[in-house]
NUNU-509311 format. One record per residue: residue number from 1; x, y, z of N, C-alpha, C, CB in turn. Coordinates in steps of 0.05 Angstrom, whole numbers. Glycine has a CB too. Example, Ala and Ser with C-alpha at 12.3 -4.5 7.8 and 13.67 -1.06 7.14 Angstrom:
# residues 2
+-----+--------+--------+--------+--------+--------+--------+--------+--------+--------+--------+--------+--------+
!   n !    nxx !    nyy !    nzz !   caxx !   cayy !   cazz !    cxx !    cyy !    czz !   cbxx !   cbyy !   cbzz !
+-----+--------+--------+--------+--------+--------+--------+--------+--------+--------+--------+--------+--------+
!   1 !    264 !   -114 !    156 !    246 !    -90 !    156 !    264 !    -66 !    156 !    226 !    -89 !    181 !
!   2 !    257 !    -45 !    142 !    273 !    -21 !    143 !    258 !      1 !    157 !    282 !    -12 !    114 !
+-----+--------+--------+--------+--------+--------+--------+--------+--------+--------+--------+--------+--------+
END
This chain:
# residues 165
+-----+--------+--------+--------+--------+--------+--------+--------+--------+--------+--------+--------+--------+
!   n !    nxx !    nyy !    nzz !   caxx !   cayy !   cazz !    cxx !    cyy !    czz !   cbxx !   cbyy !   cbzz !
+-----+--------+--------+--------+--------+--------+--------+--------+--------+--------+--------+--------+--------+
!   1 !   1843 !   1494 !   1981 !   1832 !   1498 !   2007 !   1810 !   1518 !   2007 !   1854 !   1507 !   2026 !
!   2 !   1812 !   1539 !   1992 !   1792 !   1560 !   1992 !   1796 !   1579 !   2015 !   1764 !   1547 !   1993 !
!   3 !   1783 !   1602 !   2013 !   1785 !   1622 !   2034 !   1769 !   1613 !   2059 !   1776 !   1649 !   2024 !
!   4 !   1779 !   1620 !   2082 !   1766 !   1613 !   2107 !   1753 !   1639 !   2118 !   1785 !   1601 !   2127 !
!   5 !   1729 !   1636 !   2130 !   1716 !   1658 !   2144 !   1721 !   1655 !   2174 !   1686 !   1660 !   2137 !
!   6 !   1745 !   1650 !   2182 !   1751 !   1645 !   2210 !   1767 !   1668 !   2221 !   1767 !   1619 !   2213 !
!   7 !   1763 !   1674 !   2246 !   1779 !   1695 !   2258 !   1806 !   1683 !   2266 !   1765 !   1706 !   2284 !
!   8 !   1827 !   1699 !   2269 !   1853 !   1689 !   2276 !   1852 !   1672 !   2302 !   1873 !   1712 !   2279 !
!   9 !   1835 !   1680 !   2321 !   1835 !   1666 !   2347 !   1825 !   1637 !   2344 !   1817 !   1680 !   2366 !
!  10 !   1808 !   1631 !   2325 !   1798 !   1604 !   2322 !   1810 !   1589 !   2299 !   1768 !   1605 !   2318 !
!  11 !   1828 !   1602 !   2284 !   1840 !   1589 !   2260 !   1853 !   1563 !   2266 !   1860 !   1608 !   2248 !
!  12 !   1872 !   1562 !   2285 !   1887 !   1537 !   2289 !   1869 !   1514 !   2298 !   1908 !   1541 !   2311 !
!  13 !   1850 !   1519 !   2315 !   1831 !   1498 !   2323 !   1815 !   1488 !   2299 !   1812 !   1509 !   2345 !
!  14 !   1806 !   1505 !   2283 !   1789 !   1497 !   2260 !   1805 !   1484 !   2238 !   1774 !   1521 !   2249 !
!  15 !   1829 !   1494 !   2233 !   1845 !   1482 !   2212 !   1854 !   1454 !   2220 !   1870 !   1500 !   2206 !
!  16 !   1860 !   1450 !   2245 !   1867 !   1423 !   2254 !   1843 !   1404 !   2252 !   1877 !   1424 !   2283 !
!  17 !   1819 !   1414 !   2257 !   1795 !   1397 !   2254 !   1790 !   1391 !   2224 !   1771 !   1411 !   2266 !
!  18 !   1795 !   1410 !   2207 !   1790 !   1406 !   2178 !   1812 !   1390 !   2165 !   1787 !   1433 !   2164 !
!  19 !   1837 !   1394 !   2174 !   1860 !   1380 !   2162 !   1874 !   1366 !   2185 !   1880 !   1400 !   2148 !
!  20 !   1867 !   1341 !   2190 !   1878 !   1326 !   2213 !   1909 !   1324 !   2213 !   1867 !   1298 !   2214 !
!  21 !   1921 !   1325 !   2189 !   1950 !   1324 !   2188 !   1964 !   1351 !   2186 !   1959 !   1307 !   2163 !
!  22 !   1950 !   1372 !   2195 !   1960 !   1399 !   2193 !   1987 !   1402 !   2206 !   1940 !   1418 !   2207 !
!  23 !   1990 !   1392 !   2230 !   2016 !   1395 !   2244 !   2038 !   1379 !   2230 !   2014 !   1385 !   2273 !
!  24 !   2032 !   1356 !   2219 !   2051 !   1341 !   2203 !   2059 !   1356 !   2178 !   2040 !   1313 !   2196 !
!  25 !   2040 !   1369 !   2165 !   2046 !   1385 !   2141 !   2065 !   1408 !   2149 !   2020 !   1397 !   2129 !
!  26 !   2059 !   1421 !   2171 !   2077 !   1443 !   2180 !   2105 !   1432 !   2185 !   2066 !   1456 !   2205 !
!  27 !   2107 !   1410 !   2199 !   2133 !   1398 !   2206 !   2149 !   1390 !   2180 !   2130 !   1373 !   2223 !
!  28 !   2134 !   1379 !   2161 !   2148 !   1371 !   2136 !   2156 !   1394 !   2119 !   2129 !   1353 !   2120 !
!  29 !   2141 !   1416 !   2120 !   2149 !   1440 !   2105 !   2175 !   1451 !   2117 !   2126 !   1462 !   2106 !
!  30 !   2177 !   1452 !   2143 !   2201 !   1462 !   2156 !   2224 !   1443 !   2150 !   2197 !   1466 !   2187 !
!  31 !   2219 !   1417 !   2151 !   2240 !   1397 !   2145 !   2250 !   1399 !   2117 !   2230 !   1369 !   2151 !
!  32 !   2234 !   1409 !   2098 !   2242 !   1411 !   2070 !   2260 !   1435 !   2064 !   2217 !   1413 !   2053 !
!  33 !   2263 !   1453 !   2083 !   2280 !   1477 !   2078 !   2308 !   1467 !   2072 !   2280 !   1497 !   2103 !
!  34 !   2320 !   1474 !   2049 !   2345 !   1461 !   2040 !   2370 !   1471 !   2054 !   2347 !   1465 !   2011 !
!  35 !   2370 !   1493 !   2067 !   2394 !   1503 !   2081 !   2384 !   1524 !   2101 !   2414 !   1516 !   2060 !
!  36 !   2401 !   1531 !   2121 !   2393 !   1551 !   2141 !   2389 !   1578 !   2127 !   2414 !   1553 !   2163 !
!  37 !   2364 !   1588 !   2126 !   2359 !   1613 !   2112 !   2364 !   1637 !   2131 !   2331 !   1614 !   2101 !
!  38 !   2372 !   1659 !   2120 !   2375 !   1683 !   2135 !   2352 !   1702 !   2130 !   2402 !   1697 !   2129 !
!  39 !   2344 !   1705 !   2105 !   2323 !   1723 !   2097 !   2301 !   1708 !   2084 !   2334 !   1745 !   2077 !
!  40 !   2277 !   1708 !   2097 !   2255 !   1691 !   2088 !   2230 !   1708 !   2082 !   2248 !   1670 !   2110 !
!  41 !   2216 !   1701 !   2061 !   2190 !   1713 !   2055 !   2169 !   1691 !   2058 !   2190 !   1726 !   2026 !
!  42 !   2150 !   1696 !   2076 !   2128 !   1677 !   2079 !   2103 !   1688 !   2065 !   2122 !   1671 !   2108 !
!  43 !   2092 !   1672 !   2047 !   2068 !   1680 !   2032 !   2043 !   1668 !   2046 !   2069 !   1671 !   2003 !
!  44 !   2024 !   1684 !   2054 !   2001 !   1675 !   2068 !   2008 !   1669 !   2097 !   1990 !   1649 !   2055 !
!  45 !   2019 !   1689 !   2111 !   2029 !   1685 !   2138 !   2008 !   1677 !   2158 !   2042 !   1711 !   2148 !
!  46 !   1983 !   1686 !   2154 !   1962 !   1678 !   2172 !   1967 !   1686 !   2201 !   1957 !   1649 !   2170 !
!  47 !   1965 !   1666 !   2218 !   1969 !   1671 !   2247 !   1998 !   1671 !   2255 !   1954 !   1651 !   2264 !
!  48 !   2016 !   1663 !   2236 !   2045 !   1662 !   2242 !   2054 !   1635 !   2251 !   2051 !   1682 !   2263 !
!  49 !   2038 !   1614 !   2247 !   2045 !   1587 !   2257 !   2070 !   1577 !   2242 !   2022 !   1568 !   2253 !
!  50 !   2071 !   1580 !   2216 !   2095 !   1571 !   2201 !   2119 !   1587 !   2209 !   2090 !   1573 !   2170 !
!  51 !   2116 !   1613 !   2212 !   2138 !   1630 !   2221 !   2149 !   1621 !   2248 !   2130 !   1659 !   2222 !
!  52 !   2131 !   1615 !   2266 !   2139 !   1606 !   2293 !   2156 !   1581 !   2291 !   2114 !   1601 !   2311 !
!  53 !   2147 !   1562 !   2275 !   2162 !   1537 !   2272 !   2189 !   1541 !   2258 !   2145 !   1517 !   2256 !
!  54 !   2189 !   1559 !   2238 !   2213 !   1565 !   2223 !   2234 !   1578 !   2241 !   2207 !   1583 !   2199 !
!  55 !   2226 !   1597 !   2257 !   2244 !   1610 !   2275 !   2254 !   1591 !   2297 !   2231 !   1635 !   2288 !
!  56 !   2238 !   1573 !   2306 !   2247 !   1553 !   2325 !   2269 !   1536 !   2313 !   2224 !   1534 !   2334 !
!  57 !   2266 !   1529 !   2288 !   2286 !   1512 !   2274 !   2311 !   1529 !   2266 !   2274 !   1499 !   2250 !
!  58 !   2307 !   1554 !   2258 !   2328 !   1571 !   2248 !   2326 !   1598 !   2262 !   2326 !   1575 !   2217 !
!  59 !   2337 !   1600 !   2287 !   2334 !   1624 !   2303 !   2346 !   1650 !   2290 !   2346 !   1620 !   2329 !
!  60 !   2365 !   1646 !   2272 !   2378 !   1670 !   2260 !   2362 !   1680 !   2235 !   2406 !   1663 !   2252 !
!  61 !   2341 !   1667 !   2228 !   2325 !   1675 !   2204 !   2309 !   1700 !   2210 !   2307 !   1652 !   2195 !
!  62 !   2308 !   1718 !   2190 !   2290 !   1741 !   2191 !   2267 !   1736 !   2172 !   2305 !   1768 !   2184 !
!  63 !   2243 !   1735 !   2182 !   2220 !   1729 !   2166 !   2203 !   1753 !   2161 !   2203 !   1707 !   2180 !
!  64 !   2197 !   1758 !   2135 !   2178 !   1778 !   2127 !   2153 !   1763 !   2118 !   2190 !   1797 !   2104 !
!  65 !   2130 !   1772 !   2125 !   2106 !   1758 !   2118 !   2086 !   1775 !   2103 !   2093 !   1747 !   2142 !
!  66 !   2071 !   1762 !   2085 !   2050 !   1774 !   2070 !   2024 !   1759 !   2076 !   2055 !   1775 !   2040 !
!  67 !   2002 !   1773 !   2078 !   1976 !   1761 !   2080 !   1956 !   1781 !   2068 !   1969 !   1752 !   2109 !
!  68 !   1935 !   1770 !   2056 !   1915 !   1787 !   2044 !   1892 !   1794 !   2062 !   1905 !   1774 !   2019 !
!  69 !   1891 !   1782 !   2086 !   1869 !   1787 !   2105 !   1878 !   1806 !   2127 !   1859 !   1761 !   2117 !
!  70 !   1866 !   1830 !   2129 !   1873 !   1849 !   2149 !   1873 !   1838 !   2178 !   1855 !   1873 !   2148 !
!  71 !   1853 !   1821 !   2184 !   1852 !   1810 !   2211 !   1876 !   1791 !   2217 !   1826 !   1794 !   2216 !
!  72 !   1885 !   1777 !   2197 !   1908 !   1759 !   2201 !   1934 !   1776 !   2203 !   1911 !   1739 !   2177 !
!  73 !   1936 !   1797 !   2187 !   1959 !   1815 !   2189 !   1961 !   1828 !   2216 !   1958 !   1836 !   2167 !
!  74 !   1938 !   1838 !   2226 !   1937 !   1850 !   2252 !   1946 !   1830 !   2274 !   1908 !   1860 !   2259 !
!  75 !   1937 !   1806 !   2272 !   1944 !   1785 !   2292 !   1974 !   1779 !   2290 !   1928 !   1760 !   2288 !
!  76 !   1984 !   1775 !   2266 !   2013 !   1768 !   2263 !   2031 !   1791 !   2272 !   2019 !   1761 !   2233 !
!  77 !   2022 !   1816 !   2268 !   2039 !   1839 !   2276 !   2041 !   1841 !   2306 !   2027 !   1864 !   2265 !
!  78 !   2024 !   1827 !   2321 !   2027 !   1827 !   2350 !   2051 !   1812 !   2359 !   2002 !   1816 !   2363 !
!  79 !   2061 !   1794 !   2342 !   2084 !   1777 !   2349 !   2108 !   1783 !   2331 !   2076 !   1748 !   2346 !
!  80 !   2104 !   1789 !   2306 !   2126 !   1792 !   2287 !   2127 !   1821 !   2276 !   2123 !   1772 !   2264 !
!  81 !   2151 !   1830 !   2271 !   2155 !   1858 !   2263 !   2148 !   1864 !   2234 !   2183 !   1865 !   2267 !
!  82 !   2154 !   1846 !   2216 !   2152 !   1852 !   2187 !   2130 !   1836 !   2174 !   2179 !   1846 !   2173 !
!  83 !   2105 !   1846 !   2176 !   2082 !   1834 !   2164 !   2068 !   1854 !   2147 !   2063 !   1821 !   2186 !
!  84 !   2063 !   1848 !   2122 !   2050 !   1867 !   2104 !   2024 !   1856 !   2094 !   2069 !   1873 !   2081 !
!  85 !   2005 !   1874 !   2090 !   1980 !   1868 !   2077 !   1984 !   1868 !   2047 !   1957 !   1888 !   2085 !
!  86 !   1984 !   1844 !   2035 !   1989 !   1842 !   2007 !   1980 !   1815 !   1997 !   2020 !   1845 !   2000 !
!  87 !   1975 !   1813 !   1971 !   1967 !   1788 !   1959 !   1990 !   1774 !   1945 !   1943 !   1793 !   1939 !
!  88 !   1989 !   1748 !   1943 !   2011 !   1734 !   1929 !   2011 !   1740 !   1900 !   2007 !   1703 !   1933 !
!  89 !   1989 !   1750 !   1889 !   1988 !   1757 !   1861 !   2002 !   1783 !   1855 !   1959 !   1758 !   1852 !
!  90 !   2007 !   1799 !   1875 !   2021 !   1824 !   1872 !   2051 !   1819 !   1869 !   2015 !   1843 !   1897 !
!  91 !   2066 !   1839 !   1860 !   2095 !   1836 !   1860 !   2106 !   1830 !   1888 !   2108 !   1862 !   1849 !
!  92 !   2125 !   1813 !   1889 !   2137 !   1805 !   1914 !   2154 !   1829 !   1925 !   2155 !   1781 !   1911 !
!  93 !   2156 !   1831 !   1951 !   2174 !   1851 !   1962 !   2203 !   1846 !   1952 !   2174 !   1851 !   1993 !
!  94 !   2218 !   1867 !   1950 !   2245 !   1865 !   1939 !   2262 !   1844 !   1953 !   2259 !   1892 !   1941 !
!  95 !   2274 !   1827 !   1937 !   2292 !   1806 !   1946 !   2320 !   1818 !   1945 !   2290 !   1780 !   1929 !
!  96 !   2340 !   1801 !   1946 !   2337 !   1772 !   1944 !   2329 !   1760 !   1970 !   2363 !   1760 !   1934 !
!  97 !   2315 !   1737 !   1968 !   2307 !   1721 !   1991 !   2323 !   1695 !   1991 !   2276 !   1716 !   1990 !
!  98 !   2330 !   1685 !   2014 !   2342 !   1658 !   2016 !   2320 !   1637 !   2011 !   2356 !   1654 !   2043 !
!  99 !   2296 !   1643 !   2022 !   2274 !   1624 !   2021 !   2248 !   1639 !   2018 !   2274 !   1607 !   2046 !
! 100 !   2231 !   1629 !   2001 !   2203 !   1636 !   2000 !   2188 !   1611 !   2008 !   2193 !   1647 !   1971 !
! 101 !   2170 !   1614 !   2028 !   2155 !   1591 !   2039 !   2126 !   1598 !   2041 !   2166 !   1583 !   2067 !
! 102 !   2109 !   1578 !   2036 !   2080 !   1582 !   2038 !   2068 !   1555 !   2046 !   2068 !   1592 !   2011 !
! 103 !   2051 !   1556 !   2066 !   2036 !   1532 !   2075 !   2007 !   1539 !   2074 !   2045 !   1523 !   2104 !
! 104 !   1992 !   1523 !   2059 !   1963 !   1525 !   2056 !   1954 !   1552 !   2045 !   1950 !   1520 !   2082 !
! 105 !   1968 !   1563 !   2026 !   1960 !   1588 !   2013 !   1960 !   1587 !   1983 !   1977 !   1610 !   2023 !
! 106 !   1979 !   1573 !   1971 !   1983 !   1573 !   1942 !   1959 !   1560 !   1928 !   2008 !   1559 !   1935 !
! 107 !   1946 !   1541 !   1941 !   1923 !   1527 !   1928 !   1900 !   1546 !   1922 !   1914 !   1504 !   1944 !
! 108 !   1900 !   1570 !   1935 !   1879 !   1589 !   1930 !   1882 !   1604 !   1903 !   1878 !   1609 !   1952 !
! 109 !   1906 !   1601 !   1891 !   1912 !   1614 !   1866 !   1902 !   1597 !   1842 !   1942 !   1620 !   1863 !
! 110 !   1896 !   1610 !   1820 !   1890 !   1595 !   1796 !   1916 !   1588 !   1782 !   1871 !   1610 !   1777 !
! 111 !   1915 !   1572 !   1761 !   1939 !   1562 !   1747 !   1957 !   1585 !   1737 !   1932 !   1544 !   1725 !
! 112 !   1945 !   1605 !   1725 !   1961 !   1627 !   1714 !   1975 !   1641 !   1737 !   1942 !   1647 !   1699 !
! 113 !   1962 !   1645 !   1759 !   1974 !   1659 !   1782 !   1996 !   1642 !   1795 !   1953 !   1665 !   1804 !
! 114 !   1992 !   1616 !   1796 !   2013 !   1598 !   1807 !   2038 !   1598 !   1790 !   2002 !   1569 !   1809 !
! 115 !   2034 !   1597 !   1764 !   2057 !   1598 !   1745 !   2072 !   1624 !   1747 !   2047 !   1593 !   1716 !
! 116 !   2057 !   1646 !   1749 !   2070 !   1672 !   1752 !   2085 !   1675 !   1778 !   2049 !   1695 !   1749 !
! 117 !   2073 !   1664 !   1799 !   2086 !   1665 !   1826 !   2112 !   1649 !   1825 !   2067 !   1653 !   1847 !
! 118 !   2112 !   1626 !   1813 !   2137 !   1610 !   1810 !   2158 !   1625 !   1795 !   2131 !   1583 !   1797 !
! 119 !   2150 !   1638 !   1774 !   2169 !   1654 !   1758 !   2182 !   1676 !   1775 !   2156 !   1666 !   1733 !
! 120 !   2165 !   1691 !   1790 !   2174 !   1713 !   1806 !   2193 !   1703 !   1829 !   2151 !   1729 !   1818 !
! 121 !   2185 !   1680 !   1841 !   2202 !   1669 !   1862 !   2229 !   1661 !   1851 !   2188 !   1645 !   1875 !
! 122 !   2230 !   1648 !   1828 !   2256 !   1640 !   1816 !   2274 !   1664 !   1812 !   2251 !   1626 !   1790 !
! 123 !   2262 !   1687 !   1805 !   2278 !   1711 !   1800 !   2290 !   1723 !   1825 !   2261 !   1731 !   1785 !
! 124 !   2277 !   1719 !   1848 !   2284 !   1734 !   1872 !   2293 !   1716 !   1896 !   2261 !   1750 !   1880 !
! 125 !   2293 !   1690 !   1893 !   2298 !   1673 !   1916 !   2317 !   1650 !   1909 !   2272 !   1662 !   1926 !
! 126 !   2331 !   1641 !   1930 !   2349 !   1618 !   1927 !   2335 !   1592 !   1930 !   2372 !   1620 !   1947 !
! 127 !   2310 !   1592 !   1943 !   2296 !   1568 !   1947 !   2266 !   1574 !   1952 !   2307 !   1552 !   1971 !
! 128 !   2250 !   1553 !   1949 !   2221 !   1554 !   1952 !   2211 !   1529 !   1966 !   2207 !   1558 !   1925 !
! 129 !   2194 !   1533 !   1985 !   2180 !   1510 !   1998 !   2150 !   1516 !   1999 !   2191 !   1504 !   2027 !
! 130 !   2134 !   1497 !   1988 !   2105 !   1500 !   1988 !   2094 !   1475 !   2001 !   2094 !   1505 !   1959 !
! 131 !   2078 !   1478 !   2021 !   2062 !   1456 !   2033 !   2033 !   1463 !   2029 !   2069 !   1452 !   2063 !
! 132 !   2018 !   1445 !   2017 !   1990 !   1451 !   2011 !   1974 !   1426 !   2005 !   1988 !   1471 !   1988 !
! 133 !   1949 !   1430 !   1999 !   1931 !   1409 !   1991 !   1930 !   1410 !   1960 !   1902 !   1413 !   2003 !
! 134 !   1933 !   1387 !   1948 !   1935 !   1386 !   1918 !   1919 !   1362 !   1908 !   1964 !   1384 !   1909 !
! 135 !   1908 !   1366 !   1884 !   1901 !   1342 !   1868 !   1925 !   1334 !   1852 !   1875 !   1347 !   1850 !
! 136 !   1926 !   1311 !   1841 !   1950 !   1301 !   1828 !   1959 !   1318 !   1805 !   1945 !   1272 !   1818 !
! 137 !   1941 !   1328 !   1788 !   1948 !   1345 !   1765 !   1961 !   1371 !   1775 !   1924 !   1350 !   1747 !
! 138 !   1948 !   1384 !   1795 !   1959 !   1409 !   1805 !   1986 !   1405 !   1817 !   1940 !   1421 !   1826 !
! 139 !   1990 !   1383 !   1831 !   2016 !   1378 !   1843 !   2038 !   1375 !   1821 !   2015 !   1352 !   1860 !
! 140 !   2032 !   1360 !   1801 !   2052 !   1356 !   1779 !   2058 !   1382 !   1765 !   2041 !   1336 !   1759 !
! 141 !   2037 !   1399 !   1760 !   2042 !   1425 !   1747 !   2059 !   1443 !   1765 !   2016 !   1438 !   1741 !
! 142 !   2054 !   1444 !   1791 !   2069 !   1461 !   1808 !   2098 !   1452 !   1811 !   2056 !   1463 !   1836 !
! 143 !   2102 !   1426 !   1811 !   2130 !   1416 !   1811 !   2144 !   1425 !   1786 !   2130 !   1385 !   1813 !
! 144 !   2131 !   1423 !   1763 !   2143 !   1431 !   1738 !   2148 !   1462 !   1737 !   2125 !   1424 !   1714 !
! 145 !   2128 !   1478 !   1745 !   2131 !   1507 !   1744 !   2152 !   1517 !   1763 !   2104 !   1520 !   1750 !
! 146 !   2155 !   1504 !   1785 !   2174 !   1513 !   1805 !   2202 !   1501 !   1801 !   2164 !   1506 !   1833 !
! 147 !   2205 !   1482 !   1783 !   2230 !   1467 !   1780 !   2236 !   1453 !   1806 !   2253 !   1485 !   1770 !
! 148 !   2216 !   1443 !   1819 !   2219 !   1432 !   1846 !   2217 !   1402 !   1847 !   2198 !   1443 !   1864 !
! 149 !   2216 !   1392 !   1871 !   2214 !   1363 !   1876 !   2195 !   1358 !   1899 !   2242 !   1351 !   1882 !
! 150 !   2182 !   1336 !   1899 !   2164 !   1328 !   1920 !   2181 !   1317 !   1943 !   2143 !   1307 !   1910 !
! 151 !   2177 !   1328 !   1967 !   2193 !   1318 !   1990 !   2175 !   1302 !   2010 !   2206 !   1341 !   2004 !
! 152 !   2149 !   1306 !   2008 !   2131 !   1292 !   2026 !   2103 !   1292 !   2015 !   2132 !   1304 !   2055 !
! 153 !   2088 !   1270 !   2019 !   2060 !   1270 !   2010 !   2045 !   1250 !   2028 !   2059 !   1261 !   1980 !
! 154 !   2021 !   1259 !   2036 !   2003 !   1242 !   2052 !   1974 !   1252 !   2046 !   2009 !   1243 !   2082 !
! 155 !   1957 !   1233 !   2039 !   1930 !   1241 !   2032 !   1931 !   1261 !   2009 !   1914 !   1252 !   2056 !
! 156 !   1917 !   1283 !   2011 !   1919 !   1303 !   1990 !   1939 !   1326 !   1996 !   1891 !   1315 !   1984 !
! 157 !   1955 !   1322 !   2017 !   1974 !   1342 !   2025 !   2002 !   1334 !   2013 !   1976 !   1344 !   2056 !
! 158 !   2017 !   1355 !   2007 !   2044 !   1351 !   1997 !   2062 !   1375 !   2003 !   2043 !   1345 !   1966 !
! 159 !   2088 !   1369 !   2002 !   2108 !   1391 !   2005 !   2126 !   1389 !   1981 !   2124 !   1388 !   2032 !
! 160 !   2130 !   1412 !   1968 !   2148 !   1415 !   1945 !   2171 !   1433 !   1954 !   2132 !   1427 !   1920 !
! 161 !   2195 !   1426 !   1945 !   2219 !   1442 !   1950 !   2233 !   1447 !   1924 !   2238 !   1428 !   1971 !
! 162 !   2242 !   1471 !   1920 !   2258 !   1478 !   1897 !   2283 !   1494 !   1907 !   2242 !   1495 !   1876 !
! 163 !   2304 !   1490 !   1893 !   2329 !   1505 !   1899 !   2339 !   1518 !   1873 !   2351 !   1487 !   1912 !
! 164 !   2346 !   1544 !   1875 !   2354 !   1558 !   1851 !   2382 !   1569 !   1855 !   2334 !   1581 !   1846 !
! 165 !   2397 !   1568 !   1833 !   2424 !   1580 !   1832 !   2443 !   1570 !   1852 !   2422 !   1607 !   1835 !
+-----+--------+--------+--------+--------+--------+--------+--------+--------+--------+--------+--------+--------+
END
């Protein structure tokens, strides 16, 4: 996907224009969650759209979010309590987590960073859900690195789910 130079206020409008199946991707990512999570870490929280949908589906979930853009963190903190300015390449906040979820953020990482992220998530989480834009090779590699499975795919979008332990 690449980094966006969009403000939080215009993000949803622009992402929907750029990715016509954005809402379907979000719905499929939430549908892929393998069990009702209590403690969730969202990577690339952005405006909080995935968090909003997750909490609607699982009202008892506590979501902690990370984002590397200060403007997105500021926006998300207006609605959610636990949002940190951090990069996915950094060590994850202390787990254990029931779920680590990311929608449209992991594709910004290079292969080494994706593989390292999968390793860190396996160590600290019971499950992982990633919804993103992929080419076929990247999708296969991420499925392998995460020990996951493909749960949905349309156009260049896909959702991967993994369950650990």
